[in-house]
C-alpha positions in Angstrom: 164.8 192.6 142.5 162.3 191.8 139.8 161.6 194.7 137.4 158.4 196.5 138.2 155.6 195.7 135.8 155.4 198.4 133.2 154.1 198.3 129.6 157.2 200.2 128.7 159.2 197.1 129.6 160.9 194.9 127.0 162.2 191.4 127.3 164.9 189.4 125.5 165.8 185.8 124.8 168.8 186.2 127.1 166.6 186.9 130.1 164.1 184.2 129.4 163.7 181.2 131.8 162.2 177.8 130.9 159.3 176.3 132.7 157.8 173.0 131.3 159.6 171.3 128.5 158.3 168.0 127.1 160.6 165.7 125.3 159.9 162.4 123.5 162.6 159.7 124.0 162.8 156.6 121.7 164.6 153.9 123.6 164.5 151.2 120.9 163.0 147.7 121.1 162.8 144.6 123.2 163.0 141.8 120.7 162.3 138.2 121.8 163.8 135.1 120.3 161.7 133.9 117.3 162.0 130.4 118.6 160.6 131.4 122.0 156.9 131.2 122.7 154.9 134.4 123.0 154.1 133.5 126.6 157.8 133.4 127.4 158.3 136.8 125.7 155.5 138.2 127.7 157.2 136.9 130.8 160.5 138.5 129.8 158.8 141.9 129.3 157.0 141.5 132.5 160.3 140.9 134.3 161.6 144.1 132.8 158.6 146.0 134.1 159.1 144.3 137.5 162.7 145.5 137.8 162.0 148.9 136.3 159.8 150.0 139.2 160.4 150.5 142.9 161.0 147.4 145.0 158.0 145.4 146.2 157.4 145.3 149.9 158.1 141.5 150.2 161.1 141.4 147.8 164.1 139.4 149.0 166.4 140.7 146.3 168.6 143.7 147.0 167.1 147.2 146.6 169.8 148.0 143.9 168.1 145.6 141.6 165.1 147.9 141.4 164.5 151.4 140.2 164.5 154.8 141.8 162.7 156.6 139.0 159.5 154.7 138.1 156.6 153.7 140.2 155.9 150.1 141.2 154.0 148.6 138.3 150.3 147.7 138.6 150.6 144.6 136.5 153.3 142.5 134.9 151.4 141.0 131.9 150.2 142.5 128.6 148.7 144.9 127.7 151.3 146.8 129.7 150.2 150.1 131.2 152.3 153.2 130.9 155.0 153.0 133.6 154.8 156.4 135.3 157.6 158.3 136.9 157.3 158.6 140.7 155.9 161.8 142.2 156.4 160.9 145.8 158.1 158.6 148.2 156.4 155.3 149.3 157.0 152.8 152.0 158.8 150.4 149.5 160.7 153.3 147.9 161.5 155.9 150.6 163.9 157.8 148.4 162.7 161.2 147.1 161.2 161.3 143.6 163.1 162.7 140.6 162.9 166.3 139.6 161.1 165.5 136.3 157.9 163.7 135.4 156.5 161.5 132.6 156.1 157.9 131.7 157.5 154.9 129.7 155.2 153.4 127.1 155.6 149.7 126.1 153.9 149.0 122.8 153.8 145.7 121.0 154.5 146.1 117.2 153.2 143.7 114.5 156.6 142.9 113.0 158.3 141.0 114.3 155.6 139.4 116.4 157.8 139.2 119.5 159.0 142.9 119.5 158.0 145.7 121.9 158.8 149.4 121.3 160.0 151.4 124.3 159.4 155.2 124.3 159.0 157.7 127.0 157.6 161.2 127.5 159.7 163.3 129.9 158.3 166.4 131.4 161.1 168.7 132.5 161.0 171.8 134.6 164.3 173.7 134.9 162.8 176.3 137.3 161.7 173.6 139.8 165.0 171.8 139.3 167.0 174.9 140.3 164.8 175.8 143.2 165.5 172.4 144.7 169.3 172.8 144.6 171.4 173.8 147.5 172.9 177.3 147.1 176.6 177.2 146.5 179.0 179.0 148.9 179.1 182.8 148.9 182.5 182.6 147.2 181.2 180.4 144.4 178.2 182.6 143.9 180.2 185.7 143.4 182.6 183.9 141.1 179.6 182.7 139.2 180.7 179.1 139.5 178.0 176.4 139.0 177.6 173.6 141.5 179.9 170.6 141.1 177.2 168.1 141.9 173.6 169.0 141.0 170.9 166.9 142.7 168.4 165.3 140.4 166.0 164.3 143.2 163.8 166.3 145.5 165.4 167.8 148.5 164.4 170.1 151.3 162.7 173.3 150.3 163.1 176.6 152.2 159.5 177.9 152.1 159.8 181.4 153.6 161.3 184.1 151.4 160.4 187.6 152.7 156.8 186.3 153.2 156.3 185.9 149.5 153.9 183.0 148.7 152.7 181.1 145.6 149.2 181.5 144.4 148.9 178.7 141.8 150.6 175.7 143.4 149.7 173.0 145.9 151.8 171.5 148.6 155.4 172.0 147.4 155.4 175.6 146.1 158.7 175.4 144.3 158.0 176.6 140.8 159.3 180.1 141.4 162.7 181.5 142.3 163.2 183.8 145.3 164.6 187.2 144.9 167.2 187.3 147.7 170.6 188.5 146.5 172.0 184.9 146.6 169.2 183.5 144.5 169.4 186.3 142.0 173.0 185.5 141.4 172.3 181.7 141.3 169.4 182.0 138.8 170.8 185.0 136.8 171.6 185.1 133.1 175.2 184.1 133.6 174.5 180.7 135.2 171.0 179.9 133.8 172.3 178.4 130.5 174.7 176.1 132.5 171.9 175.0 134.8 169.7 174.3 131.8 172.3 172.2 130.0 173.2 170.2 133.0 169.6 169.5 134.0 168.5 168.3 130.5 171.6 166.1 130.1 171.3 164.6 133.6 167.6 163.8 133.2 168.0 162.1 129.9 171.0 160.1 131.1 169.3 159.0 134.3 166.2 157.6 132.4 168.4 155.8 129.8 170.6 154.2 132.5 167.6 153.1 134.6 165.9 151.5 131.6 169.1 149.7 130.7 169.6 148.6 134.3 166.1 147.0 134.3 166.9 145.2 131.1 170.1 143.7 132.5 168.3 142.6 135.6 165.6 140.9 133.5 168.3 139.4 131.2 166.8 140.9 128.0 168.4 143.1 125.3 167.2 146.5 124.1 168.2 147.2 120.5 167.6 149.8 117.8 167.8 153.1 119.7 167.9 155.6 116.8 170.9 158.0 116.3 168.6 160.9 117.2 166.3 159.5 119.9 165.1 162.8 121.4 162.2 164.9 120.0 161.1 168.2 121.4 157.3 168.2 121.8 156.8 171.6 123.6 158.6 174.3 125.6 157.6 177.2 127.8 159.6 180.4 128.3 158.7 183.1 130.8 159.5 186.5 132.3 158.4 187.8 135.7 157.6 191.3 137.0 157.0 192.8 140.4 153.5 194.1 141.2 151.2 194.6 144.1 147.7 193.2 144.0 148.8 190.8 141.3 145.4 189.1 140.8 143.7 192.4 140.3 146.4 193.7 137.9 146.2 190.6 135.8 142.4 190.9 135.7 142.7 194.5 134.5 144.7 193.3 131.5 141.9 191.0 130.2 140.2 193.6 127.9 143.6 194.7 126.7 144.5 191.1 125.7 141.1 190.6 124.1 141.7 193.6 121.9 145.2 192.4 121.0 143.6 190.0 118.4 141.8 192.9 116.7 144.9 193.8 114.7 147.4 192.0 112.6 149.8 189.6 114.4 153.1 188.7 112.8 151.8 190.0 109.4 148.8 187.7 109.4 145.3 187.9 110.8 144.7 185.5 113.7 141.6 185.2 115.9 143.0 185.4 119.4 141.0 183.3 121.8 141.3 184.7 125.3 140.3 182.5 128.3 140.3 183.8 131.9 139.8 182.1 135.2 141.1 181.3 138.7 143.6 178.5 139.3 143.7 178.0 143.1 144.3 181.6 144.2 145.9 182.9 140.9 144.0 184.9 138.3 145.0 183.6 134.8 144.7 184.9 131.3 145.3 182.5 128.5 145.4 183.4 124.8 145.9 181.2 121.8 147.8 183.6 119.6 148.3 181.3 116.6 148.6 177.6 115.9 150.7 176.0 118.7 151.6 179.3 120.4 149.9 180.2 123.6 150.4 183.3 125.9 149.6 183.1 129.6 149.6 186.0 132.0 149.0 185.1 135.6 149.7 186.0 139.2 152.4 183.6 140.1 152.8 184.9 143.7 151.4 187.7 145.7 154.2 189.9 144.4 155.0 188.7 140.9 153.2 188.4 137.6 154.5 185.9 135.0 154.3 186.3 131.2 154.7 182.9 129.7 154.8 181.8 126.0 154.5 178.1 125.1 155.1 176.5 121.8 153.7 173.0 121.1 154.6 170.8 118.1 152.0 168.1 118.7 148.3 167.8 117.8 146.4 168.7 114.7 147.5 172.3 114.7 151.2 172.5 115.8 153.4 175.5 115.8 155.3 175.6 112.5 159.0 176.2 112.7 161.0 177.7 109.8 161.7 175.3 107.0 164.8 173.3 107.7 164.5 173.5 111.5 164.7 170.0 113.1 163.2 168.8 116.3 165.0 165.5 116.7 168.4 165.4 118.5 171.2 163.0 119.3 171.6 164.3 122.8 170.1 166.7 125.2 172.6 169.5 124.7 171.8 169.5 121.0 168.3 170.9 121.9 169.7 174.1 123.3 169.8 176.0 119.9 166.2 175.3 119.2 165.2 176.4 122.8 167.2 179.6 122.2 165.2 180.1 118.9 162.0 179.6 120.8 163.1 182.0 123.5 163.6 184.7 120.8 160.1 184.0 119.4 158.6 184.2 122.9 160.4 187.4 123.6 159.1 188.9 120.4 155.6 187.9 121.3 155.7 189.4 124.8 157.2 192.6 123.5 154.5 192.9 120.9 151.9 192.4 123.6 153.5 195.1 125.7 153.6 197.4 122.7 149.8 196.9 122.2 149.1 197.4 125.9 151.2 200.5 125.9 149.1 202.1 123.2 145.8 201.2 124.8 146.3 201.8 128.5 148.5 203.5 131.1 151.1 201.4 132.8 149.8 199.6 135.8 153.1 199.9 137.6 152.0 203.1 139.5 148.5 201.9 140.2 147.3 200.7 143.6 144.9 197.8 144.1 141.3 198.1 145.2 142.1 196.7 148.6 145.0 199.2 149.0 142.8 202.0 148.0 140.1 201.1 150.6 142.7 200.5 153.2 144.5 203.8 152.6 141.2 205.6 152.5 139.9 204.3 155.8 143.3 204.7 157.5 143.3 208.4 156.5 139.7 209.0 157.6 140.2 207.0 160.9 136.5 206.2 161.3 134.8 203.3 159.6 131.3 204.8 159.4 132.6 208.2 158.1 134.8 206.4 155.5 131.8 204.4 154.3 129.7 207.5 154.0 132.4 209.3 152.0 133.0 206.3 149.7 129.2 206.0 149.0 129.4 209.5 147.5 132.9 209.3 145.9 132.7 206.0 144.0 129.4 206.5 142.0 130.2 210.2 141.3 133.9 210.0 140.9 134.4 213.1 143.1 133.1 214.9 146.2 132.0 218.5 145.7 132.2 221.0 148.6 131.9 224.7 148.9 129.6 227.5 150.2 126.2 226.1 151.2 127.1 222.5 150.7 126.8 220.6 154.0 129.2 217.8 153.3 132.2 220.2 153.3 131.5 221.2 156.9 130.5 217.8 158.1 133.6 216.0 156.8 136.2 218.8 156.7 138.8 217.2 159.0 138.5 213.8 157.2 138.8 215.4 153.7 141.9 217.3 154.8 143.5 214.2 156.1 142.7 212.4 152.9 144.5 215.2 151.0 147.5 215.1 153.4 147.8 211.3 153.0 147.8 211.8 149.2 144.6 209.7 148.7 142.6 212.6 147.4 143.5 215.8 145.6 141.4 219.0 145.7 140.9 221.8 143.2 138.0 224.3 142.9 135.9 222.9 145.7 136.2 219.4 144.2 137.9 216.3 145.7 139.1 213.5 143.3 141.3 210.5 143.8 145.0 210.7 143.2 146.2 209.2 139.9 147.5 206.0 141.5 144.0 205.1 142.7 142.1 205.8 139.4 142.1 202.2 138.2 140.8 201.0 141.6 138.1 203.6 141.4 137.0 202.5 137.9 136.9 198.9 139.1 134.6 199.8 142.0 132.4 201.9 139.7 132.0 199.0 137.4 131.2 196.5 140.1 129.7 198.6 142.9 130.9 199.1 146.4 128.2 197.5 148.5 129.6 194.0 148.3 132.9 195.3 149.7 131.6 197.7 152.4 128.7 195.6 153.5 125.2 196.8 154.3 124.9 200.0 156.3 123.1 199.7 159.6 120.7 202.5 160.3 120.0 202.9 164.0 116.6 204.3 164.9 116.3 206.6 167.8 115.0 205.1 171.1 111.5 206.2 172.3 113.1 207.9 175.3 114.8 210.3 172.9 111.7 211.2 170.9 110.0 214.4 171.6 106.8 214.1 173.5 
């Protein structure tokens, strides 16, 4: 099971998982013959684009001549648009799309005049990749043996996992890993590094092969791929925690995160910019901690909250790595040490945030949501109208006072006793207050009012026949 959300928690690089990773890939150059006219060179590059994409509907050549990764090109003459990686199947390419995204850029360079540079941006998601794999056999799982043949293309997705559902995704809700025993083993710390290495290597190899295949079909050569063609542009690391009422819990952390920037961060003063909002059905907090480092806290599903730290090395204000750390690599596996270093930095950041939260608020792990509070309250009372009347007193005042001569004690005595028995309220010295687990929900309702949740009360006037004559 996921660990319960607690500000006493700590995370480590070993338990981190990767979400989005962006990698630049320098493929080299298409160089035309200097004796060939520019129009002919344009035609050669156009043929390359033609064979790079999915097969056209009226194509007479075999399907193997065309690509499985990139979309059908919109045009075959310069200026060439970015050739995007497919996100779905189409009538002319019914095969499923790859488990990575991105595009190939074809740029004409001034010298030599007939040369075109090929470079791609790959958007990789190890979590989505793993979710789309078939679980190994029970024996392989318990022996912690990785699959023999990972699938690099979308497959069937089992949607139902103990009724847990994603809050921030559309359509294919596959960017989270279930918590069944089999999935916990499959995505655990022993196998995750193997999954990550295989996925990165397979993705890079698949793109390189497909580009070379298209060049062969177009009868052109690609030259000049550098010895270190891969560059890490950004990476995200995350940890997840169990919680009920995830949207409300995340929202309650907003003032804590805003106060995080009031003190020194990593020995320097930074202005922490906190943004908040709703993405589909997920409540999201986003804080730019320092140049190139962003923390996100959001309700990933109805039962899990994700703490995610991203490091970006692009733009005007990139994240600065220690002197001597390189971001260019000869192969995908060579990126792993840098990803591990970023996982350590991310874990340090999350632990620092937890430490700040711990000193400024009680842990939310024991707290019940507003909806749970209202539900538990009404269930204990057993009557909607009486529950509404009691809440109209309890929420603004924070307590209900009874005792000799106070009418409310006699009028609602059975209901108050049931609320105490159900551990919704606690009583002492003629005063009823909420149990500690409901205190955050009570504060929330006090800040925002209860009328919008309970609705208007309907006052019924006595009929004329009941009025005294």
